[in-house]
N, C-alpha and C positions, 0 to 999 in steps of 0.2 A: 504613391503611399502604399505600404504594405501592412496588412493586419494578419495575425496568426490566431486561430481559434482551434479548440480541440475538435477532433473528427466526430466526437460524440458530445453534444451539448444542446442546450435550449437557448436559441439566439433570439432576443427581443430587438426588434429594429424600430427606432423611433425617429420621426422627422417632423417637418413643419405641417405637412399634409399627408393624408392617406395615400394619395396618388403618387407623390414623389418616393414615398418610402416602398410602395409597391413596385415601382419601376426600378429602384435599387435592388430589391430582393430578387426580381426576375432576372437580372444581369448576374448575380452572384450564387444563387441557390437553385437546385433542381426543382422542377414544378411540384414534384411529390413531397419535397421538404417544406414547401410553404404551406402555412394553415391560414385560412381566412376566419377571422374571429366573428365576422357576421353570420357564419353557418352554425346552426344550433348543435351540429355533431363535432365541432372541432375539438372539444375536450376529449372526447373518446378517441378520435384519431390520433391526437397528440399523445394520449396515454399508451395507445397500441404501438406507436412508433418508438416512443422512449422506452417502453418495456422491451422492446426488441433491439435496443441499443442503436437506434437510428436518429440522426440529427433532426431537430424541429426548429423552423424559422417562423417566427410570428410577428405581424405587424402590429406593434404596440403603440402606435401614434394615437394620440388623443385618449390614452388610458390614464385613469386616476391612480392615486397611490395604492388604494385597496386592489385594484386589478393587477397592478405590478406585483403586489405581494402575492396574489393568487397564482401568478406565473411562477414566482419564486418557489412556492410551495409544491407546485406541480413538477418543477425540476428536482427538488429535493426528494420527493416521493419515490423517483426512479434513479436517484443517485447521478443525476446529470448536472453538469457545471453550467450555471445560469450567466450568460454572456449578453451584454447590450452593445448595440452599434447605434450612435446616435448622429444623425445628420443635423448639424448645427452651425451656427455663424460664430466664428471666433470673437470673444469680446462681448457678445450679447449676453446681458444678465439673465434673462429668462432662460436661454439655453444653458448657461452655466448652472443655473439652480436645477434644471432637469437632470443634467449629468450627475451632479451631487445627490440628487433624490434617488436616482437609479443605484448609486454606489452605496448610498446609506441603507436602501432596501435590501441589497445583497447581491446585485448584479456586478460580478467582478471577474474578468476585467471589463471595464467600460470604455469603448473605443469612440471618442468624438471625430467626426469627419465633416470638413468644411464642404459647402455646396460645390465649389469649384473643383473639389477632388473627388467627387463622388463617381464620376465616370471613369476616372483613372486608377482609383483604388483597385488593389488586388488582394484577395482573400486566400490564404494558405492554411490548409488543414494539417494538423500534426497528431501523431498518435498520442493517446494518453500514456503516461509513464508505465502503467502495469501491462500494456498491450504488446507482448513480445511473442505474439503467435507465429511470427516468422522464424523464431529461433527453435531448433530441433536438438534433441538429444544425440547420443546418450548423455545422461546426467547422473551425478551422484549427489544426492540430497541429504545434508547432514543436519541432525537436530540441535538443539540448544547447547551450546559449548560452555558458556558460563566461566570463562577464564581457564578451562582445562586444557592447556596447550599441550601437554604430554599425551594425553588421550586423543586430542585431535591428531597429532603427529601419527601416533600408532594406528589409528582408524585410517588416516589417508593412506599410510603405507600398505595396509591391507586391501585397500581399494586400488591399488596400483600406483599411487603417487609416491614413487619411492625416493625421488630426489628432492627433498625438502630441507632447506638449510636456513637457520637463523644465525646470522653472524654479526659481529661487531658490538660495541657498546655505546651507550649514550645516544647522541645524535646520529651516530653512523650505524646503528642497529638496523638491519635488513632482513627481509624474509624473501627466499627465492624458491620456487616450486616448478618442477618439470611435470606435466600432466601426461597421462596415458594417451596414446594417439586417438583423437577424436572425442574424448571425453571432457566434460567440464563439471565443476562443483557448484552446488547451490547450497547457501546457507540460509537457514530458517530464522536467524536472528537470535537475540539474547547471547551476544558474544561476551558480555561483561558481567561482573558481580559474583560474589561468593568464592569463586575459584582463585588459584594462586597466581595466574599469569594473563590477566586480562589484555595488557598492551601487546603481548606477543600473539594472542589469538587475532587481535585487530590487525597486527602487521601481516599475518598470513592472508587474512580475508582481503584487506585493502590491495595488497600487491596482486593477488590473483584477479580481482575485480578489474583493477587498472589494466591488466595485461590481457583481458578478454578470456581468462582462464575460468571465471566463475561469475555467478550472479548472487545477489543477496537481497534479503528484505530485513527491515529493522524489527527488533523485539521490544517489548514494553520496558525492559531494563535499559536497553540502549537509548530509547527516547528519554527516560529519565535522567541518564548520564549526560546526553546531549544538553538537556536543560542545564544541568550543572556546569558544563563546559561553557554555555553561553552566559553564565553569571546569574542564573536563577537562584533563589533560596529555596533548596529542596532538602528534604530530610534524608539523612544518610543511614537509611535503613535497607533491610533485605539485601545486604551484601554490597551496597553502593559505597559503604565506608571502606571496604577493602579496595575497591576499584580506585577511589579517590586517593588512598595511601599509595598505590602502585603508580599512579599518574603523578605523584608529587615528585618522582625521580625522573620524569620524562620532560623533554624540552618543549618550550612553547611552540616550536614549529610542529612537533608531531602532534601536540594537543589541537592545533589548528587543522592539520591534515585529517585527523579523526573527525573533528567537527564538521568539515566540509563533506567527508564520506558519508557520515550518518545522515546529514541533510539531504543527500542526493538519493537515497535509497526510496523506491516505490512502496506503496502500501502492500502490493502482492505483486506476483508474477504470473502472467497468462501466456503459456507457452504450447508448443507442439500443435499448431493449428487449432488452438482451443481445447486440446484434450487433457491438458495438465494445469493445475494452478498450485502455487506454493504460496502460503500465507502464514505468518508467525502463529496467531491465535485461531485461525480458521476463517471462513468467509461463507455467507450465504449465497445460494446459486444466483439470485437476481442482482448480486453485487459484483459479479465477475466481470473484470475488464472495465470497471467504472472507477471514477475517482472522486470522492467527496470527503467531507470530514466524518460523516457517519461510517463510511466504507473503511476509512483509515482506523477509526476507533474500534471497529469490529475486528479488523485484521491484527491490531495490536493486543487486544485484551479479550477477545471472544465475545460470547453472548452473555452479558451481565447487566444487572440493573442497580448495582450499588449495595445490594444487601450482603450482609456478612454472616458467616456461620459461628459456631461456638469457639473456634479457634481465633477468630477475629479476621480471617481472610475472607476475600470476596467469593460469593457464591457464583459458579459459572454454569449456565444452561448447556445441556448436551445437544448443541445444535446438530452434530452429525448423526444422531439418532433418527432424525426425520429427513436427512439429506437423501434425495432421489435423482440427483443429476447424473448425466453421462460423464461430466468433466471429472477426472481424478483430482482429488484435494489432498495435499501433503502439508502438515502443519506441525507445530510443537506447542509450547507454552504451558500445557498441563501435563506434569510428569506421570507417566504409566509404567507399570512393571515390565510390559511387553509391547511392542509395536504390533498391534492386531488391526486388521482391516474392519472398517465399519461403514457399510453403505457406500463403498467406493472412495472412502476417506482413510487417511492413516496419520496417526499421531506418532511422531518419531522422537519426541522428548521422553527418554527413558531415564532421566534423573541422574546423569553422570555426576554432577556436583554434589548430589545427596548420597553418593555411594553406589549408584546404580551402574547404568551403562551409557556410553556415547554411541548413537545408532545412526546409520545411514541407510537410505533407499536407493538401490541401483535401478535406474529408469532407462529403457522401458522394460527391463528384465523382471522388475518388481520383486527383487531379491533383497532381503533385509539383512544388513551386516552390522555387527556390534563389537565393540571392545569393552572389558569391564573398567569400571573406574579404579584408580590406584588406591583411593581412600575416600572416606567421607569428609568432604571439605566443609560441608555446611549441614546443620540439622534441619530437615524439612519441617514447615510449619504444621503440616498434617502428617500423620504416619505414611511412610512411602507405600504406595499401593492402595491406600484408603480412597474410597470413591470420592474425588473432589468436585464433582459436578452433580447437578440434578439430573435425573434419568430422562426427562423429556423438556424440550425447550419451549419458550413461550409461543403462544399462538400468535401468528401474524396474518395481516390481511392478504387474501390472494392476490397475486400479481398476473396481469395479462401477459401471456408469453407465446411467442413463436420461436422457432429455432433461430439462434443468433447467426 
């Protein structure tokens, strides 16, 4: 029997007895990963390990529901996935209730293991989707395109991607790109909405990602469009109406391919041995390389609390103003007149769809390259260049940290 768990997570192991569970854990986890709840210091040790993005395995046998909830809260505090392994007897009603209780509490996935399989089971650890530290540049990171396919083509040509062709019509329409030697693109998301050719922007990105020529993260507009593709009842606002109209002329097969592509994208990209992060709306230092609902929400929308301003748009806190990390963060989402560095972060959404520019960052050269928009395809909700964020982000509780 094989089980796959993330290489960073909180694992609660539950069995019929503390002794059998301890024996199982010693076979499958390193000594420093196993925490003994009988020790008064285990919460501090667990917090230190999770803060440093290190796996924690806890013997959760004989825990009551509230103690399981406390473990879940500990995992969420450090953006760790809560996983449960249950040594249980198939068909036993009490064990079945235990598995369901853990799942209801929030431990997902929950892996039931029969006693006779306990010794033969193998546990494999896999990288979390954002963890691409083994991938190295040079990269060309492109800001929010929003359907501006002509400007994207022009910018790619300026970056040296000279052989870009979009050919065919209907279901035979294809995008082909030849990349400069050794270089790859990274898209910061928001492929769709407001602009004139969202389907072709997606064709370019999807073709390049499939061939290993590019990486991508989703933007908040892409996620809303994905919900529409999956049949959800979403409001056709903020340019989604244009995207839906453009896709009314596309085949069901292409829609399905777009749906699978957007579903496959990680919340952010952690690259270059940890020196570079790309996230659509930004990311806090303690979230880097982790995967949870809170991390994904921040990467999509930035630092928000639901408050709106006089224009009716959501207020965004300026998380980058207090960033002090050594990892460079490149993001988009909030249009700015110029791509300027702030505390080792760079916003490269320069409002192409609003009549501004489409911007890319060449990495590791740190060279900013832009092309002007051909026209204003949509009117911005705020005056372009108007400060769209609060100057200082919200205070957050300090995190224990050692170098990752």
